[in-house]
N, C-alpha and C positions, 0 to 999 in steps of 0.2 A: 239917856243911854248911860249904861254903867260898863266900865272896861276893867278887866283883870289884866294887868300888865305882868308878864312873866319874864324874868331876867335870870338865865343861867349865868353863874358868875365864877370866873377864875381870876378876875382882875378887880378886886374890891376897891382899889384906889380910884377907879373911874366912877364909882357910884354917886358921889356928891355932884359931879358935873352932869351926869345923866339926870339926877333929881331936879336940878335947875332947869333942864330942858323939858320936863313934863309940864305941859301947859294946859292941863285938864283941871277943871275945878275939883278940889279935894273930895267932895261928896260924890263925884262921878267916877272914881277909880280906886282900885286896890293894887298895890305894887308888891308882888311876891318875888323876892330875890332868893335863889337857891345856890349856895356856894358849893363848888366842887371840892369839898374838903371835909375832914372829920371834925374840925374845931372851928369856932367862929373867928373871923379875922379881927384885926385891930378895930376896936369899937369906934375910933375916930373916923373910920371910913364909912360908917353906917349912917345914912340919912334918916331923919325922923319919920319920913313919909313912906317907909317900906317895912314889910314883914321880912325878917331874915331867917333862913333855915340853912342847915348844912346837910348835904347828902352826897355820899361818895360811892361810886361803883366802878371798879377798875376796868370793867368791860366797856363802859360807856365812852363814847367819843362825841365831841362837838356839842356838849351840853345837853344831849338828848335825855339822859337819866334825870337831870335837874328839871327839864321841862315837864317830864312825866310826873315827877314828884309834886310839882306845883299844880299840874292839871288835876291831880287827885284831891286837891284842897278847894276846888271851885265847884259851885253848885248853881250859879246863875250868871247872866250877863254875857258880854262879849269877851273874847280872849285876844290879846295882842302880845306877841313875842318881841321883846326888845333886848338885843344882846348887850353884853357889858362893854362893848366898844362902839356903841351907836347912840347918837343923840336923837331925840324926837324932833321931827320937823316943826318949825315954829307955827305953821298953819294946820298941824295935824288935827287938833280938836275942832277947829272951825270948819274943816272940810268934811268931817264925819259925824258930828254931833246930832244932826237931824236925819241921818240915814236910817232906813228901816230894813234894808237887806240883811239876810242872815250870814252872808259872806261878802266882805268888802275888800277889794284889793286895789292897789294903786301903784303908780310909777315910783320907782326908787331912784334917787339921784345920788351919784357918787362923783365928787369933784365937778359938779355942774352938768354932768352927762346923765341922760335918762338910761337906765339899765333894762327896764322891763316894759312889755306891752301888755295887752289884756289877755293873752294866752296863758293859761295856768298849766305849766308843764315843767319838767326838770330843766334847769338851766335858765328858766324865765320867771322864777319867783323865789323869794327869799323869806326867811322866817319873819322878818319885820316889814314885809310889804303886803300884809293882809291882816284882817280881823275876821274872826269867825265867831258865831254865837255858840254858847255852851251847849244848847240843845242839839246841835248837829254834830258835836264832837265828844259828847260825854262818854262814848265808848271807844274813842280813838286814842292811840298813843304813838309816840315816836319810836321808831326802830332805834335801839340804843347804839348800834354799831354803824349805821348807814350814814355816809357823808351827805347824801341827798334826802335825808329824813324830813327836813323842813318842806321840801317840794312835795314829797310823797304825802305828808300830812295835809298840805294845802290841796293837793289833787283830790284826796279822799274826802276832805271837808267840802270842797266845792261840788263834788258829785252828790252829796247828801243835802246840799242847800236847795231851798225852794226858790230863792231869788238871790241873784248875784249882781253886785254893783262894782263897776270899775271907775276909779277916779283918776 
């Protein structure tokens, strides 16, 4: 399994902590960070294991333009969205590395409480609670102004999926 991790970024000071939480073997991921700015942030914030880009669109909200910018750079593998305020779960890689489904979603825990079940709908899925394969989303993009764009993207992705796995 190869995973493209996409991080829309307005808080580059968090990137090094996020980098430490990525528990995927280096050969199995590509980390694309797209900063919501015109110029690169302080280079001391940038981990060695990421590709960093800058892309600003004044109409964009919630990192959606940055997600679309990164999506345009992907040609294969799975896609996972990890926001700039979210650490990767310590068992993330072990729980998904052998999966074959083209859409994988999972419970998300916040302060020890489970937030989501297996229903893929607005209010019940978040950008970092699913992986989707490039082949089913290569023509999908985030609505740049919608608050629920992550759920809408997940819903459309899951509709195109041939097989869905809930963990």
